[in-house]
PyMOL Python script that loads the backbone (N, CA, C, O; Angstrom):
from pymol import cmd

cmd.read_pdbstr("""\
ATOM      1  N   MET A   1      23.026  29.345 -12.776  1.00  0.00           N
ATOM      2  CA  MET A   1      23.080  28.181 -12.266  1.00  0.00           C
ATOM      3  C   MET A   1      22.252  27.931 -11.795  1.00  0.00           C
ATOM      4  O   MET A   1      21.857  26.765 -11.786  1.00  0.00           O
ATOM      5  N   PHE A   2      21.614  28.916 -11.191  1.00  0.00           N
ATOM      6  CA  PHE A   2      20.306  28.319 -10.062  1.00  0.00           C
ATOM      7  C   PHE A   2      19.148  28.263 -10.107  1.00  0.00           C
ATOM      8  O   PHE A   2      18.230  27.879  -9.383  1.00  0.00           O
ATOM      9  N   ILE A   3      19.317  28.820 -11.333  1.00  0.00           N
ATOM     10  CA  ILE A   3      17.599  28.546 -12.830  1.00  0.00           C
ATOM     11  C   ILE A   3      17.942  27.548 -13.671  1.00  0.00           C
ATOM     12  O   ILE A   3      16.950  27.319 -14.362  1.00  0.00           O
ATOM     13  N   ILE A   4      18.901  26.780 -13.994  1.00  0.00           N
ATOM     14  CA  ILE A   4      19.342  25.931 -14.685  1.00  0.00           C
ATOM     15  C   ILE A   4      18.955  24.647 -13.874  1.00  0.00           C
ATOM     16  O   ILE A   4      18.367  23.699 -14.393  1.00  0.00           O
ATOM     17  N   ALA A   5      19.465  24.710 -12.093  1.00  0.00           N
ATOM     18  CA  ALA A   5      18.799  23.905 -11.317  1.00  0.00           C
ATOM     19  C   ALA A   5      17.365  23.580 -11.196  1.00  0.00           C
ATOM     20  O   ALA A   5      16.841  22.468 -11.269  1.00  0.00           O
ATOM     21  N   LEU A   6      16.703  24.960 -10.959  1.00  0.00           N
ATOM     22  CA  LEU A   6      15.459  25.080 -11.191  1.00  0.00           C
ATOM     23  C   LEU A   6      15.061  24.143 -12.179  1.00  0.00           C
ATOM     24  O   LEU A   6      14.530  23.058 -11.942  1.00  0.00           O
ATOM     25  N   LYS A   7      15.191  24.361 -12.706  1.00  0.00           N
ATOM     26  CA  LYS A   7      14.639  23.665 -14.430  1.00  0.00           C
ATOM     27  C   LYS A   7      14.758  22.111 -14.503  1.00  0.00           C
ATOM     28  O   LYS A   7      13.832  21.337 -14.746  1.00  0.00           O
ATOM     29  N   SER A   8      16.071  21.788 -14.248  1.00  0.00           N
ATOM     30  CA  SER A   8      16.229  20.506 -14.137  1.00  0.00           C
ATOM     31  C   SER A   8      15.036  19.475 -12.773  1.00  0.00           C
ATOM     32  O   SER A   8      14.586  18.343 -12.599  1.00  0.00           O
ATOM     33  N   ILE A   9      15.027  20.760 -12.171  1.00  0.00           N
ATOM     34  CA  ILE A   9      14.224  19.627 -10.600  1.00  0.00           C
ATOM     35  C   ILE A   9      12.845  20.058 -11.369  1.00  0.00           C
ATOM     36  O   ILE A   9      12.466  18.985 -11.838  1.00  0.00           O
ATOM     37  N   LEU A  10      12.062  20.878 -11.680  1.00  0.00           N
ATOM     38  CA  LEU A  10      10.918  20.930 -12.310  1.00  0.00           C
ATOM     39  C   LEU A  10      11.363  19.905 -13.441  1.00  0.00           C
ATOM     40  O   LEU A  10      10.739  18.864 -13.236  1.00  0.00           O
ATOM     41  N   LEU A  11      11.955  19.813 -14.237  1.00  0.00           N
ATOM     42  CA  LEU A  11      11.975  18.792 -15.483  1.00  0.00           C
ATOM     43  C   LEU A  11      11.748  16.837 -14.534  1.00  0.00           C
ATOM     44  O   LEU A  11      10.925  15.957 -14.785  1.00  0.00           O
ATOM     45  N   THR A  12      12.686  16.865 -13.668  1.00  0.00           N
ATOM     46  CA  THR A  12      12.545  15.546 -12.489  1.00  0.00           C
ATOM     47  C   THR A  12      10.888  15.443 -12.033  1.00  0.00           C
ATOM     48  O   THR A  12      10.078  14.519 -11.958  1.00  0.00           O
ATOM     49  N   VAL A  13      10.856  16.722 -11.806  1.00  0.00           N
ATOM     50  CA  VAL A  13       8.944  16.187 -11.154  1.00  0.00           C
ATOM     51  C   VAL A  13       8.169  15.622 -11.794  1.00  0.00           C
ATOM     52  O   VAL A  13       7.687  14.530 -11.494  1.00  0.00           O
ATOM     53  N   ILE A  14       7.771  16.639 -13.355  1.00  0.00           N
ATOM     54  CA  ILE A  14       7.294  16.620 -14.241  1.00  0.00           C
ATOM     55  C   ILE A  14       7.144  15.262 -15.357  1.00  0.00           C
ATOM     56  O   ILE A  14       6.260  14.855 -16.111  1.00  0.00           O
ATOM     57  N   ILE A  15       8.887  14.725 -14.898  1.00  0.00           N
ATOM     58  CA  ILE A  15       8.761  13.425 -15.382  1.00  0.00           C
ATOM     59  C   ILE A  15       8.539  12.198 -14.291  1.00  0.00           C
ATOM     60  O   ILE A  15       8.684  11.095 -14.817  1.00  0.00           O
ATOM     61  N   ALA A  16       8.318  12.174 -13.318  1.00  0.00           N
ATOM     62  CA  ALA A  16       7.752  11.205 -12.547  1.00  0.00           C
ATOM     63  C   ALA A  16       6.496  11.688 -12.094  1.00  0.00           C
ATOM     64  O   ALA A  16       5.818  10.819 -11.547  1.00  0.00           O
ATOM     65  N   PHE A  17       6.103  12.558 -12.145  1.00  0.00           N
ATOM     66  CA  PHE A  17       3.825  12.665 -12.496  1.00  0.00           C
ATOM     67  C   PHE A  17       4.109  12.529 -13.445  1.00  0.00           C
ATOM     68  O   PHE A  17       5.297  12.470 -13.129  1.00  0.00           O
ATOM     69  N   ILE A  18       4.148  12.341 -14.992  1.00  0.00           N
ATOM     70  CA  ILE A  18       3.519  11.927 -16.405  1.00  0.00           C
ATOM     71  C   ILE A  18       3.935  10.455 -15.881  1.00  0.00           C
ATOM     72  O   ILE A  18       3.102   9.557 -16.005  1.00  0.00           O
ATOM     73  N   THR A  19       5.028  10.210 -15.377  1.00  0.00           N
ATOM     74  CA  THR A  19       5.295   8.471 -15.202  1.00  0.00           C
ATOM     75  C   THR A  19       4.300   7.977 -14.541  1.00  0.00           C
ATOM     76  O   THR A  19       3.487   7.242 -15.101  1.00  0.00           O
ATOM     77  N   GLY A  20       4.189   8.363 -13.010  1.00  0.00           N
ATOM     78  CA  GLY A  20       3.191   8.075 -12.409  1.00  0.00           C
ATOM     79  C   GLY A  20       1.857   7.874 -12.779  1.00  0.00           C
ATOM     80  O   GLY A  20       1.235   6.893 -12.372  1.00  0.00           O
ATOM     81  N   LEU A  21       1.171   9.042 -13.801  1.00  0.00           N
ATOM     82  CA  LEU A  21      -0.230   8.337 -14.520  1.00  0.00           C
ATOM     83  C   LEU A  21      -0.286   7.671 -15.414  1.00  0.00           C
ATOM     84  O   LEU A  21      -1.397   7.312 -15.806  1.00  0.00           O
ATOM     85  N   ILE A  22       0.866   7.259 -16.067  1.00  0.00           N
ATOM     86  CA  ILE A  22       0.909   5.953 -17.002  1.00  0.00           C
ATOM     87  C   ILE A  22       1.289   4.468 -16.102  1.00  0.00           C
ATOM     88  O   ILE A  22       1.502   3.409 -16.692  1.00  0.00           O
ATOM     89  N   GLY A  23       1.328   4.598 -14.617  1.00  0.00           N
ATOM     90  CA  GLY A  23       1.503   3.126 -13.449  1.00  0.00           C
ATOM     91  C   GLY A  23       0.165   3.316 -13.923  1.00  0.00           C
ATOM     92  O   GLY A  23      -0.423   2.822 -14.885  1.00  0.00           O
ATOM     93  N   LEU A  24      -0.252   4.267 -12.904  1.00  0.00           N
ATOM     94  CA  LEU A  24      -1.791   3.833 -12.531  1.00  0.00           C
ATOM     95  C   LEU A  24      -2.782   3.964 -13.738  1.00  0.00           C
ATOM     96  O   LEU A  24      -3.971   3.909 -13.423  1.00  0.00           O
ATOM     97  N   ALA A  25      -2.550   4.096 -14.814  1.00  0.00           N
ATOM     98  CA  ALA A  25      -3.675   3.385 -16.310  1.00  0.00           C
ATOM     99  C   ALA A  25      -2.999   2.489 -16.485  1.00  0.00           C
ATOM    100  O   ALA A  25      -3.645   1.588 -17.021  1.00  0.00           O
ATOM    101  N   TYR A  26      -1.498   2.104 -16.231  1.00  0.00           N
ATOM    102  CA  TYR A  26      -1.251   0.513 -16.629  1.00  0.00           C
ATOM    103  C   TYR A  26      -1.773  -0.429 -15.613  1.00  0.00           C
ATOM    104  O   TYR A  26      -2.042  -1.518 -16.120  1.00  0.00           O
ATOM    105  N   GLY A  27      -1.988  -0.365 -14.430  1.00  0.00           N
ATOM    106  CA  GLY A  27      -2.797  -0.922 -12.865  1.00  0.00           C
ATOM    107  C   GLY A  27      -3.778  -0.935 -13.305  1.00  0.00           C
ATOM    108  O   GLY A  27      -4.355  -2.021 -13.245  1.00  0.00           O
ATOM    109  N   GLU A  28      -4.506   0.215 -13.977  1.00  0.00           N
ATOM    110  CA  GLU A  28      -6.354   0.797 -14.028  1.00  0.00           C
ATOM    111  C   GLU A  28      -6.765  -0.773 -15.269  1.00  0.00           C
ATOM    112  O   GLU A  28      -7.399  -1.822 -15.153  1.00  0.00           O
ATOM    113  N   PHE A  29      -6.097  -0.208 -16.189  1.00  0.00           N
ATOM    114  CA  PHE A  29      -6.894  -1.064 -17.358  1.00  0.00           C
ATOM    115  C   PHE A  29      -6.207  -2.659 -17.989  1.00  0.00           C
ATOM    116  O   PHE A  29      -6.748  -3.462 -18.748  1.00  0.00           O
ATOM    117  N   PHE A  30      -4.600  -2.729 -17.229  1.00  0.00           N
ATOM    118  CA  PHE A  30      -4.259  -3.888 -17.702  1.00  0.00           C
ATOM    119  C   PHE A  30      -4.398  -4.939 -15.975  1.00  0.00           C
ATOM    120  O   PHE A  30      -5.397  -5.573 -15.635  1.00  0.00           O
ATOM    121  N   LEU A  31      -3.295  -4.840 -15.302  1.00  0.00           N
ATOM    122  CA  LEU A  31      -4.114  -5.066 -13.958  1.00  0.00           C
ATOM    123  C   LEU A  31      -5.096  -5.979 -13.087  1.00  0.00           C
ATOM    124  O   LEU A  31      -5.236  -7.070 -12.535  1.00  0.00           O
ATOM    125  N   GLY A  32      -5.700  -4.678 -13.381  1.00  0.00           N
ATOM    126  CA  GLY A  32      -7.223  -4.385 -12.877  1.00  0.00           C
ATOM    127  C   GLY A  32      -8.083  -5.055 -13.385  1.00  0.00           C
ATOM    128  O   GLY A  32      -9.091  -4.795 -12.727  1.00  0.00           O
ATOM    129  N   TYR A  33      -8.268  -5.568 -13.935  1.00  0.00           N
ATOM    130  CA  TYR A  33      -9.246  -7.180 -14.988  1.00  0.00           C
ATOM    131  C   TYR A  33      -8.442  -8.294 -14.425  1.00  0.00           C
ATOM    132  O   TYR A  33      -9.007  -9.376 -14.584  1.00  0.00           O
ATOM    133  N   LYS A  34      -7.257  -8.369 -13.794  1.00  0.00           N
ATOM    134  CA  LYS A  34      -6.331  -9.871 -14.363  1.00  0.00           C
ATOM    135  C   LYS A  34      -7.650 -10.416 -12.870  1.00  0.00           C
ATOM    136  O   LYS A  34      -8.144  -9.588 -12.105  1.00  0.00           O
ATOM    137  N   PRO A  35      -7.906 -11.734 -12.821  1.00  0.00           N
ATOM    138  CA  PRO A  35      -8.712 -12.597 -11.694  1.00  0.00           C
ATOM    139  C   PRO A  35      -7.835 -12.010 -10.108  1.00  0.00           C
ATOM    140  O   PRO A  35      -6.858 -11.263 -10.047  1.00  0.00           O
ATOM    141  N   LYS A  36      -8.745 -12.782  -8.740  1.00  0.00           N
ATOM    142  CA  LYS A  36      -7.646 -12.695  -8.066  1.00  0.00           C
ATOM    143  C   LYS A  36      -6.386 -13.604  -7.425  1.00  0.00           C
ATOM    144  O   LYS A  36      -5.438 -13.435  -6.659  1.00  0.00           O
ATOM    145  N   GLU A  37      -7.049 -14.793  -8.318  1.00  0.00           N
ATOM    146  CA  GLU A  37      -6.209 -15.907  -8.594  1.00  0.00           C
ATOM    147  C   GLU A  37      -4.776 -15.391  -8.669  1.00  0.00           C
ATOM    148  O   GLU A  37      -3.846 -15.710  -7.929  1.00  0.00           O
ATOM    149  N   TYR A  38      -4.758 -14.383  -9.876  1.00  0.00           N
ATOM    150  CA  TYR A  38      -3.482 -13.739 -10.481  1.00  0.00           C
ATOM    151  C   TYR A  38      -2.082 -13.445  -9.564  1.00  0.00           C
ATOM    152  O   TYR A  38      -0.940 -13.804  -9.853  1.00  0.00           O
ATOM    153  N   PHE A  39      -2.626 -12.502  -8.088  1.00  0.00           N
ATOM    154  CA  PHE A  39      -1.970 -12.455  -7.111  1.00  0.00           C
ATOM    155  C   PHE A  39      -2.021 -13.162  -6.103  1.00  0.00           C
ATOM    156  O   PHE A  39      -2.044 -12.913  -4.897  1.00  0.00           O
ATOM    157  N   ASP A  40      -2.043 -14.298  -6.845  1.00  0.00           N
ATOM    158  CA  ASP A  40      -1.316 -15.142  -5.356  1.00  0.00           C
ATOM    159  C   ASP A  40       0.228 -14.864  -4.560  1.00  0.00           C
ATOM    160  O   ASP A  40       0.559 -14.856  -3.374  1.00  0.00           O
ATOM    161  N   ASN A  41       0.910 -14.664  -5.745  1.00  0.00           N
ATOM    162  CA  ASN A  41       2.356 -14.994  -5.333  1.00  0.00           C
ATOM    163  C   ASN A  41       2.446 -13.506  -4.544  1.00  0.00           C
ATOM    164  O   ASN A  41       3.335 -13.426  -3.696  1.00  0.00           O
ATOM    165  N   TRP A  42       1.859 -12.688  -4.690  1.00  0.00           N
ATOM    166  CA  TRP A  42       1.909 -11.244  -4.627  1.00  0.00           C
ATOM    167  C   TRP A  42       1.951 -11.042  -2.770  1.00  0.00           C
ATOM    168  O   TRP A  42       1.229 -11.799  -2.123  1.00  0.00           O
ATOM    169  N   PHE A  43       2.579 -10.291  -2.226  1.00  0.00           N
ATOM    170  CA  PHE A  43       2.070  -9.756  -0.753  1.00  0.00           C
ATOM    171  C   PHE A  43       1.233  -8.444  -0.631  1.00  0.00           C
ATOM    172  O   PHE A  43       1.572  -7.292  -0.904  1.00  0.00           O
ATOM    173  N   LEU A  44       0.267  -8.835  -0.237  1.00  0.00           N
ATOM    174  CA  LEU A  44      -1.189  -8.370  -0.156  1.00  0.00           C
ATOM    175  C   LEU A  44      -2.195  -8.124   1.137  1.00  0.00           C
ATOM    176  O   LEU A  44      -3.246  -8.500   0.616  1.00  0.00           O
ATOM    177  N   PRO A  45      -2.458  -7.842   2.119  1.00  0.00           N
ATOM    178  CA  PRO A  45      -2.971  -7.590   3.005  1.00  0.00           C
ATOM    179  C   PRO A  45      -3.975  -8.869   2.979  1.00  0.00           C
ATOM    180  O   PRO A  45      -3.692  -9.654   2.074  1.00  0.00           O
ATOM    181  N   GLU A  46      -5.021  -9.223   3.730  1.00  0.00           N
ATOM    182  CA  GLU A  46      -5.348 -10.834   3.879  1.00  0.00           C
ATOM    183  C   GLU A  46      -6.395 -10.054   3.760  1.00  0.00           C
ATOM    184  O   GLU A  46      -7.285 -10.598   3.106  1.00  0.00           O
ATOM    185  N   ASN A  47      -6.690  -8.817   4.192  1.00  0.00           N
ATOM    186  CA  ASN A  47      -7.995  -8.291   4.616  1.00  0.00           C
ATOM    187  C   ASN A  47      -8.941  -7.680   2.928  1.00  0.00           C
ATOM    188  O   ASN A  47     -10.076  -7.515   2.482  1.00  0.00           O
ATOM    189  N   LEU A  48      -7.367  -7.537   2.512  1.00  0.00           N
ATOM    190  CA  LEU A  48      -7.880  -6.321   0.837  1.00  0.00           C
ATOM    191  C   LEU A  48     -10.040  -6.396   0.791  1.00  0.00           C
ATOM    192  O   LEU A  48     -10.662  -7.252   1.420  1.00  0.00           O
ATOM    193  N   LYS A  49     -10.419  -5.795   0.308  1.00  0.00           N
ATOM    194  CA  LYS A  49     -11.871  -5.773  -0.149  1.00  0.00           C
ATOM    195  C   LYS A  49     -11.437  -5.302  -2.017  1.00  0.00           C
ATOM    196  O   LYS A  49     -11.582  -6.129  -2.918  1.00  0.00           O
ATOM    197  N   ASP A  50     -10.993  -4.078  -2.238  1.00  0.00           N
ATOM    198  CA  ASP A  50     -11.116  -3.919  -3.168  1.00  0.00           C
ATOM    199  C   ASP A  50      -9.361  -3.680  -4.162  1.00  0.00           C
ATOM    200  O   ASP A  50      -8.756  -2.615  -4.290  1.00  0.00           O
ATOM    201  N   TYR A  51      -8.990  -4.912  -4.651  1.00  0.00           N
ATOM    202  CA  TYR A  51      -8.017  -5.463  -5.342  1.00  0.00           C
ATOM    203  C   TYR A  51      -7.870  -4.825  -6.484  1.00  0.00           C
ATOM    204  O   TYR A  51      -6.709  -4.725  -6.881  1.00  0.00           O
ATOM    205  N   LYS A  52      -8.823  -4.298  -7.223  1.00  0.00           N
ATOM    206  CA  LYS A  52      -8.252  -3.596  -8.544  1.00  0.00           C
ATOM    207  C   LYS A  52      -7.717  -1.981  -7.411  1.00  0.00           C
ATOM    208  O   LYS A  52      -6.562  -2.146  -7.019  1.00  0.00           O
ATOM    209  N   ASN A  53      -8.032  -1.283  -7.152  1.00  0.00           N
ATOM    210  CA  ASN A  53      -7.837   0.326  -6.916  1.00  0.00           C
ATOM    211  C   ASN A  53      -6.291  -0.256  -6.177  1.00  0.00           C
ATOM    212  O   ASN A  53      -5.148  -0.142  -6.619  1.00  0.00           O
ATOM    213  N   PHE A  54      -6.696  -0.795  -5.117  1.00  0.00           N
ATOM    214  CA  PHE A  54      -4.988  -1.189  -4.449  1.00  0.00           C
ATOM    215  C   PHE A  54      -4.306  -1.767  -5.369  1.00  0.00           C
ATOM    216  O   PHE A  54      -3.128  -1.624  -5.041  1.00  0.00           O
ATOM    217  N   ILE A  55      -4.380  -2.457  -6.533  1.00  0.00           N
ATOM    218  CA  ILE A  55      -3.415  -2.557  -7.463  1.00  0.00           C
ATOM    219  C   ILE A  55      -2.442  -1.716  -8.370  1.00  0.00           C
ATOM    220  O   ILE A  55      -1.277  -1.735  -8.766  1.00  0.00           O
ATOM    221  N   SER A  56      -3.817  -0.822  -8.488  1.00  0.00           N
ATOM    222  CA  SER A  56      -3.616   0.727  -9.509  1.00  0.00           C
ATOM    223  C   SER A  56      -2.905   1.416  -8.634  1.00  0.00           C
ATOM    224  O   SER A  56      -2.213   2.365  -9.002  1.00  0.00           O
ATOM    225  N   VAL A  57      -2.981   1.033  -7.370  1.00  0.00           N
ATOM    226  CA  VAL A  57      -2.122   3.111  -7.146  1.00  0.00           C
ATOM    227  C   VAL A  57      -0.669   2.338  -6.618  1.00  0.00           C
ATOM    228  O   VAL A  57       0.373   2.862  -6.224  1.00  0.00           O
ATOM    229  N   GLY A  58      -1.012   0.929  -6.763  1.00  0.00           N
ATOM    230  CA  GLY A  58       0.588   0.773  -6.193  1.00  0.00           C
ATOM    231  C   GLY A  58       1.887   0.362  -7.302  1.00  0.00           C
ATOM    232  O   GLY A  58       3.118   0.344  -7.304  1.00  0.00           O
ATOM    233  N   SER A  59       0.583   0.010  -8.353  1.00  0.00           N
ATOM    234  CA  SER A  59       1.086   0.368  -9.772  1.00  0.00           C
ATOM    235  C   SER A  59       2.158   1.341  -9.830  1.00  0.00           C
ATOM    236  O   SER A  59       3.386   1.328  -9.916  1.00  0.00           O
ATOM    237  N   MET A  60       0.401   2.935  -9.680  1.00  0.00           N
ATOM    238  CA  MET A  60       1.377   4.054 -10.011  1.00  0.00           C
ATOM    239  C   MET A  60       2.774   4.483  -9.027  1.00  0.00           C
ATOM    240  O   MET A  60       3.769   5.065  -9.459  1.00  0.00           O
ATOM    241  N   HIS A  61       2.619   4.159  -8.006  1.00  0.00           N
ATOM    242  CA  HIS A  61       3.422   3.507  -6.650  1.00  0.00           C
ATOM    243  C   HIS A  61       4.592   3.870  -7.128  1.00  0.00           C
ATOM    244  O   HIS A  61       5.253   4.903  -7.020  1.00  0.00           O
ATOM    245  N   ASN A  62       4.767   2.775  -7.723  1.00  0.00           N
ATOM    246  CA  ASN A  62       5.862   1.962  -8.121  1.00  0.00           C
ATOM    247  C   ASN A  62       6.942   2.139  -9.985  1.00  0.00           C
ATOM    248  O   ASN A  62       8.136   1.947 -10.213  1.00  0.00           O
ATOM    249  N   PHE A  63       5.935   2.514 -10.800  1.00  0.00           N
ATOM    250  CA  PHE A  63       6.027   3.502 -11.421  1.00  0.00           C
ATOM    251  C   PHE A  63       6.820   5.414 -11.640  1.00  0.00           C
ATOM    252  O   PHE A  63       7.500   6.058 -12.439  1.00  0.00           O
ATOM    253  N   SER A  64       6.214   5.549 -10.489  1.00  0.00           N
ATOM    254  CA  SER A  64       6.939   6.917  -9.829  1.00  0.00           C
ATOM    255  C   SER A  64       8.188   7.413  -9.660  1.00  0.00           C
ATOM    256  O   SER A  64       8.640   8.527  -9.924  1.00  0.00           O
ATOM    257  N   TYR A  65       9.006   5.842  -8.886  1.00  0.00           N
ATOM    258  CA  TYR A  65       9.944   5.580  -8.962  1.00  0.00           C
ATOM    259  C   TYR A  65      11.082   5.752  -9.823  1.00  0.00           C
ATOM    260  O   TYR A  65      12.210   6.195  -9.607  1.00  0.00           O
ATOM    261  N   LEU A  66      10.204   5.041 -11.425  1.00  0.00           N
ATOM    262  CA  LEU A  66      11.077   4.576 -12.192  1.00  0.00           C
ATOM    263  C   LEU A  66      11.238   6.301 -13.055  1.00  0.00           C
ATOM    264  O   LEU A  66      12.132   6.677 -13.813  1.00  0.00           O
ATOM    265  N   GLY A  67       9.995   7.061 -12.566  1.00  0.00           N
ATOM    266  CA  GLY A  67       9.839   8.337 -13.329  1.00  0.00           C
ATOM    267  C   GLY A  67      10.751   9.389 -12.449  1.00  0.00           C
ATOM    268  O   GLY A  67      11.106  10.494 -12.858  1.00  0.00           O
ATOM    269  N   GLY A  68      11.086   8.779 -11.046  1.00  0.00           N
ATOM    270  CA  GLY A  68      12.674   9.528 -10.482  1.00  0.00           C
ATOM    271  C   GLY A  68      13.508   9.862 -10.645  1.00  0.00           C
ATOM    272  O   GLY A  68      14.152  10.905 -10.527  1.00  0.00           O
ATOM    273  N   LEU A  69      13.650   8.330 -11.166  1.00  0.00           N
ATOM    274  CA  LEU A  69      15.055   7.606 -11.444  1.00  0.00           C
ATOM    275  C   LEU A  69      15.348   8.598 -13.254  1.00  0.00           C
ATOM    276  O   LEU A  69      16.393   9.201 -13.498  1.00  0.00           O
ATOM    277  N   THR A  70      14.201   8.508 -14.200  1.00  0.00           N
ATOM    278  CA  THR A  70      14.638   8.627 -15.337  1.00  0.00           C
ATOM    279  C   THR A  70      14.913  10.702 -15.112  1.00  0.00           C
ATOM    280  O   THR A  70      15.775  11.467 -15.547  1.00  0.00           O
ATOM    281  N   GLY A  71      13.720  10.898 -14.260  1.00  0.00           N
ATOM    282  CA  GLY A  71      13.805  12.156 -14.333  1.00  0.00           C
ATOM    283  C   GLY A  71      15.084  12.373 -13.946  1.00  0.00           C
ATOM    284  O   GLY A  71      15.645  13.125 -14.743  1.00  0.00           O
ATOM    285  N   LEU A  72      15.754  12.037 -13.082  1.00  0.00           N
ATOM    286  CA  LEU A  72      17.046  12.495 -12.168  1.00  0.00           C
ATOM    287  C   LEU A  72      17.921  12.558 -13.851  1.00  0.00           C
ATOM    288  O   LEU A  72      18.304  13.586 -14.410  1.00  0.00           O
ATOM    289  N   ILE A  73      18.021  11.512 -14.229  1.00  0.00           N
ATOM    290  CA  ILE A  73      18.935  11.641 -14.997  1.00  0.00           C
ATOM    291  C   ILE A  73      18.945  12.349 -16.636  1.00  0.00           C
ATOM    292  O   ILE A  73      19.903  12.854 -17.221  1.00  0.00           O
ATOM    293  N   VAL A  74      17.301  12.152 -17.188  1.00  0.00           N
ATOM    294  CA  VAL A  74      17.059  14.137 -17.546  1.00  0.00           C
ATOM    295  C   VAL A  74      17.803  14.985 -17.008  1.00  0.00           C
ATOM    296  O   VAL A  74      18.852  15.086 -17.643  1.00  0.00           O
ATOM    297  N   GLY A  75      17.748  15.723 -16.029  1.00  0.00           N
ATOM    298  CA  GLY A  75      17.904  16.636 -15.052  1.00  0.00           C
ATOM    299  C   GLY A  75      19.427  17.025 -15.297  1.00  0.00           C
ATOM    300  O   GLY A  75      19.907  18.125 -15.570  1.00  0.00           O
ATOM    301  N   ILE A  76      20.111  15.652 -15.096  1.00  0.00           N
ATOM    302  CA  ILE A  76      21.515  15.690 -14.731  1.00  0.00           C
ATOM    303  C   ILE A  76      21.844  15.824 -16.693  1.00  0.00           C
ATOM    304  O   ILE A  76      22.150  16.970 -17.022  1.00  0.00           O
ATOM    305  N   ILE A  77      21.799  14.936 -17.708  1.00  0.00           N
ATOM    306  CA  ILE A  77      21.421  15.391 -18.737  1.00  0.00           C
ATOM    307  C   ILE A  77      21.965  17.104 -19.359  1.00  0.00           C
ATOM    308  O   ILE A  77      22.893  17.692 -19.916  1.00  0.00           O
ATOM    309  N   HIS A  78      20.424  17.314 -18.691  1.00  0.00           N
ATOM    310  CA  HIS A  78      19.751  19.042 -18.649  1.00  0.00           C
ATOM    311  C   HIS A  78      21.122  20.278 -18.414  1.00  0.00           C
ATOM    312  O   HIS A  78      21.542  21.233 -19.068  1.00  0.00           O
ATOM    313  N   SER A  79      21.580  19.446 -16.771  1.00  0.00           N
ATOM    314  CA  SER A  79      22.457  20.652 -15.780  1.00  0.00           C
ATOM    315  C   SER A  79      23.670  20.811 -17.193  1.00  0.00           C
ATOM    316  O   SER A  79      23.937  21.861 -17.778  1.00  0.00           O
ATOM    317  N   VAL A  80      24.370  19.151 -17.534  1.00  0.00           N
ATOM    318  CA  VAL A  80      25.198  18.896 -18.330  1.00  0.00           C
ATOM    319  C   VAL A  80      25.374  19.613 -19.596  1.00  0.00           C
ATOM    320  O   VAL A  80      26.476  20.059 -19.916  1.00  0.00           O
ATOM    321  N   ASN A  81      24.350  19.739 -20.316  1.00  0.00           N
ATOM    322  CA  ASN A  81      24.166  20.262 -21.686  1.00  0.00           C
ATOM    323  C   ASN A  81      24.510  21.618 -21.348  1.00  0.00           C
ATOM    324  O   ASN A  81      25.533  21.993 -21.922  1.00  0.00           O
ATOM    325  N   GLN A  82      23.839  22.681 -20.408  1.00  0.00           N
ATOM    326  CA  GLN A  82      23.566  23.785 -20.052  1.00  0.00           C
ATOM    327  C   GLN A  82      25.890  24.326 -19.431  1.00  0.00           C
ATOM    328  O   GLN A  82      26.787  25.170 -19.412  1.00  0.00           O
ATOM    329  N   LYS A  83      25.533  23.203 -19.166  1.00  0.00           N
ATOM    330  CA  LYS A  83      26.866  23.998 -18.639  1.00  0.00           C
ATOM    331  C   LYS A  83      27.911  24.225 -19.525  1.00  0.00           C
ATOM    332  O   LYS A  83      28.698  25.171 -19.553  1.00  0.00           O
ATOM    333  N   ARG A  84      27.801  22.886 -20.517  1.00  0.00           N
ATOM    334  CA  ARG A  84      29.094  23.075 -22.241  1.00  0.00           C
ATOM    335  C   ARG A  84      28.468  23.509 -23.210  1.00  0.00           C
ATOM    336  O   ARG A  84      28.829  23.182 -24.341  1.00  0.00           O
ATOM    337  N   LYS A  85      26.976  24.658 -22.948  1.00  0.00           N
ATOM    338  CA  LYS A  85      26.078  25.392 -24.117  1.00  0.00           C
ATOM    339  C   LYS A  85      26.892  27.037 -23.469  1.00  0.00           C
ATOM    340  O   LYS A  85      27.268  28.068 -24.027  1.00  0.00           O
ATOM    341  N   SER A  86      26.874  26.466 -21.800  1.00  0.00           N
ATOM    342  CA  SER A  86      27.380  28.569 -21.374  1.00  0.00           C
ATOM    343  C   SER A  86      29.062  28.650 -20.757  1.00  0.00           C
ATOM    344  O   SER A  86      29.260  29.533 -19.923  1.00  0.00           O
ATOM    345  N   THR A  87      30.326  27.704 -21.172  1.00  0.00           N
ATOM    346  CA  THR A  87      31.899  27.372 -21.451  1.00  0.00           C
ATOM    347  C   THR A  87      31.853  27.825 -23.243  1.00  0.00           C
ATOM    348  O   THR A  87      32.104  28.991 -23.547  1.00  0.00           O
ATOM    349  N   LYS A  88      31.498  26.743 -24.384  1.00  0.00           N
ATOM    350  CA  LYS A  88      31.305  27.349 -25.528  1.00  0.00           C
ATOM    351  C   LYS A  88      31.244  29.115 -25.664  1.00  0.00           C
ATOM    352  O   LYS A  88      32.131  29.803 -26.171  1.00  0.00           O
ATOM    353  N   SER A  89      30.003  29.600 -25.090  1.00  0.00           N
ATOM    354  CA  SER A  89      29.380  30.381 -25.239  1.00  0.00           C
ATOM    355  C   SER A  89      30.836  32.048 -24.599  1.00  0.00           C
ATOM    356  O   SER A  89      30.873  33.211 -25.001  1.00  0.00           O
ATOM    357  N   GLN A  90      31.579  31.458 -23.733  1.00  0.00           N
ATOM    358  CA  GLN A  90      32.049  32.139 -22.550  1.00  0.00           C
ATOM    359  C   GLN A  90      34.001  31.819 -23.824  1.00  0.00           C
ATOM    360  O   GLN A  90      35.080  32.389 -23.988  1.00  0.00           O
ATOM    361  N   GLN A  91      33.386  30.769 -24.252  1.00  0.00           N
ATOM    362  CA  GLN A  91      35.645  30.614 -25.363  1.00  0.00           C
ATOM    363  C   GLN A  91      35.007  31.421 -26.390  1.00  0.00           C
ATOM    364  O   GLN A  91      35.713  32.348 -26.787  1.00  0.00           O
ATOM    365  N   SER A  92      33.763  31.306 -26.971  1.00  0.00           N
ATOM    366  CA  SER A  92      33.940  31.834 -28.520  1.00  0.00           C
ATOM    367  C   SER A  92      33.974  33.676 -28.507  1.00  0.00           C
ATOM    368  O   SER A  92      34.075  34.301 -29.563  1.00  0.00           O
ATOM    369  N   VAL A  93      33.846  34.556 -26.786  1.00  0.00           N
ATOM    370  CA  VAL A  93      33.836  35.704 -26.940  1.00  0.00           C
ATOM    371  C   VAL A  93      34.922  36.160 -26.573  1.00  0.00           C
ATOM    372  O   VAL A  93      35.141  37.369 -26.645  1.00  0.00           O
TER     373      VAL A  93
END
""", "prot")
cmd.dss("prot")
cmd.show_as("cartoon", "prot")
cmd.util.cbc("prot")
cmd.orient("prot")
């Protein structure tokens, strides 16, 4: 069970990392080219000088939360599936 739990944790970390990179790309290539007026309703620091990088990193940060949640769900599903396989193999013996 320890190995299965480690694999589930690894799956969660990998999914969160990849989702964070997707968020960085989204922030860099989509949000990064919006004019400053687009962000008027956002809560940004008043003395912010580099909007593009700030928005890109913020997007990566937010996507990482989504990736962590998605990874958690995938990890739980993986653990449950492995438990079912183990139970089936023990019943057939």
